[in-house]
Backbone bond lengths (Angstrom), bond angles and torsions (degrees), N, CA, C in turn:
res aa  C-N    CA-C-N  psi(-1)  N-CA   C-N-CA  omega(-1)  CA-C   N-CA-C  phi
1 M - - - 1.418 - - 1.535 111.27 -
2 P 1.218 120.10 126.72 1.428 121.70 -176.03 1.538 109.46 -74.77
3 F 1.337 114.20 148.82 1.456 119.35 179.80 1.473 108.85 -75.57
4 V 1.336 116.43 134.13 1.473 123.79 179.18 1.532 104.15 -124.57
5 Q 1.398 111.10 124.78 1.492 116.31 -171.52 1.545 108.49 -85.83
6 G 1.297 113.73 147.39 1.440 122.09 167.91 1.551 114.98 70.17
7 Y 1.279 114.36 -140.29 1.459 125.14 -167.57 1.587 112.15 -55.12
8 H 1.378 117.16 -39.59 1.440 119.66 -175.75 1.494 111.20 -69.90
9 N 1.351 119.83 -27.25 1.446 123.45 178.14 1.527 110.14 -67.89
10 D 1.324 118.87 -30.41 1.427 121.66 -175.09 1.525 111.63 -74.62
11 Y 1.257 118.23 -16.91 1.446 122.58 -174.85 1.564 111.42 -109.05
12 R 1.288 119.13 9.34 1.400 118.04 169.81 1.487 110.95 -79.28
13 M 1.314 116.11 143.84 1.506 121.47 -173.89 1.480 108.62 -114.83
14 A 1.365 115.22 173.40 1.504 121.59 176.60 1.476 113.22 -55.71
15 V 1.365 115.86 -36.15 1.456 121.15 -176.99 1.503 109.23 -62.73
16 D 1.336 120.45 -37.01 1.373 122.91 176.23 1.553 112.75 -58.59
17 F 1.310 113.88 -46.77 1.444 117.42 174.92 1.509 116.70 -63.18
18 L 1.336 115.71 -41.67 1.439 120.06 175.71 1.526 112.43 -63.37
19 N 1.293 119.29 -37.06 1.496 121.80 176.65 1.552 110.24 -59.88
20 D 1.365 115.26 -44.33 1.422 119.06 178.24 1.518 113.22 -67.16
21 F 1.348 118.84 -39.87 1.449 122.49 171.54 1.471 115.21 -55.11
22 I 1.343 114.03 -44.86 1.418 121.80 -174.53 1.586 109.80 -68.91
23 S 1.322 112.18 -46.75 1.501 114.87 -179.19 1.498 113.81 -69.57
24 E 1.308 119.37 -40.06 1.378 121.02 174.24 1.593 115.31 -75.93
25 G 1.280 116.06 -28.09 1.372 122.19 -178.24 1.551 114.78 -66.48
26 E 1.348 114.73 -30.53 1.460 122.66 -179.74 1.502 106.02 -65.43
27 K 1.293 120.77 -31.48 1.428 121.75 -170.32 1.579 108.21 -99.95
28 R 1.375 118.40 -35.00 1.473 121.26 -167.43 1.529 111.56 -114.82
29 F 1.272 125.82 -20.84 1.417 125.71 -176.42 1.541 106.93 -96.14
30 R 1.327 117.26 93.42 1.420 121.48 -167.68 1.639 104.06 -128.86
31 I 1.427 109.04 156.12 1.408 117.27 174.27 1.550 108.77 -125.50
32 R 1.314 112.14 159.73 1.504 115.34 -173.94 1.487 105.57 -86.65
33 D 1.312 118.88 138.52 1.405 129.11 179.93 1.539 108.71 -128.95
34 G 1.275 117.18 84.96 1.451 122.78 -168.92 1.498 110.31 65.68
35 N 1.413 119.24 -114.75 1.403 121.77 176.57 1.529 114.30 -93.36
36 N 1.287 118.65 -9.46 1.411 127.84 -176.97 1.547 115.65 -101.40
37 W 1.289 117.71 156.17 1.429 121.51 173.70 1.579 111.22 -106.63
38 K 1.242 116.07 136.70 1.469 120.36 179.64 1.533 108.87 -130.24
39 A 1.353 113.60 159.04 1.518 117.41 176.97 1.504 108.49 -65.45
40 H 1.342 117.46 144.63 1.387 125.67 -177.19 1.600 103.96 -81.68
41 Q 1.316 115.68 86.06 1.506 119.25 -167.82 1.488 113.36 -70.88
42 D 1.442 116.50 -26.40 1.492 115.59 177.74 1.468 113.56 -68.05
43 A 1.357 117.27 -39.42 1.441 121.63 177.64 1.554 110.92 -65.59
44 L 1.334 116.02 -43.45 1.458 122.32 -179.67 1.537 108.39 -58.83
45 D 1.318 116.45 -45.88 1.472 121.01 -175.45 1.559 109.74 -68.53
46 S 1.312 115.38 -31.33 1.505 118.78 175.96 1.482 110.26 -69.57
47 W 1.318 116.55 -40.85 1.487 121.11 178.79 1.472 108.95 -63.95
48 K 1.306 119.76 -42.67 1.469 121.35 -176.83 1.554 107.98 -67.79
49 D 1.381 117.72 -41.21 1.491 115.27 175.48 1.490 113.27 -59.39
50 A 1.328 115.38 -44.07 1.471 119.92 178.14 1.504 111.88 -60.77
51 R 1.299 119.16 -42.52 1.507 122.48 175.75 1.588 111.43 -57.82
52 R 1.342 114.96 -45.11 1.365 120.18 -177.48 1.548 110.83 -64.24
53 L 1.312 116.58 -43.19 1.505 120.36 173.58 1.486 113.94 -61.87
54 L 1.308 116.61 -41.91 1.429 119.73 -178.77 1.533 112.62 -69.61
55 K 1.229 115.67 -34.31 1.583 118.52 172.78 1.433 110.72 -62.56
56 A 1.404 117.19 -39.05 1.491 120.67 -176.23 1.521 109.84 -79.03
57 W 1.308 120.81 -38.51 1.468 121.80 -171.41 1.512 116.55 -101.59
58 A 1.288 115.32 -31.82 1.505 118.98 -168.50 1.464 113.33 -117.79
59 N 1.333 119.22 9.83 1.489 123.77 176.84 1.517 107.34 -83.28
60 R 1.376 116.03 108.94 1.436 118.99 -176.68 1.571 110.77 -62.48
61 A 1.266 117.59 -30.03 1.465 121.80 -179.95 1.536 110.34 -62.69
62 S 1.271 120.62 -30.85 1.350 122.28 -173.34 1.566 114.64 -86.52
63 H 1.347 116.43 -1.43 1.419 121.56 -179.85 1.534 114.72 -113.35
64 G 1.340 118.55 14.25 1.438 119.76 177.47 1.455 115.01 75.30
65 G 1.298 121.11 179.86 1.463 124.69 -177.25 1.456 112.79 -68.48
């Protein structure tokens, strides 16, 4: 996650971090399967579930003023 200075950094939410984890995790978070490497699908699925729940429960924009 790139550093954002000042005001914009204060308004980043956990969903922003999870989006970056998921997008980077598909390429970089891998486990060994015999002689090959594959994406760690269990972790990616957990992150996607967490993101879905955060959007529904913790998104301040979805709860009005």
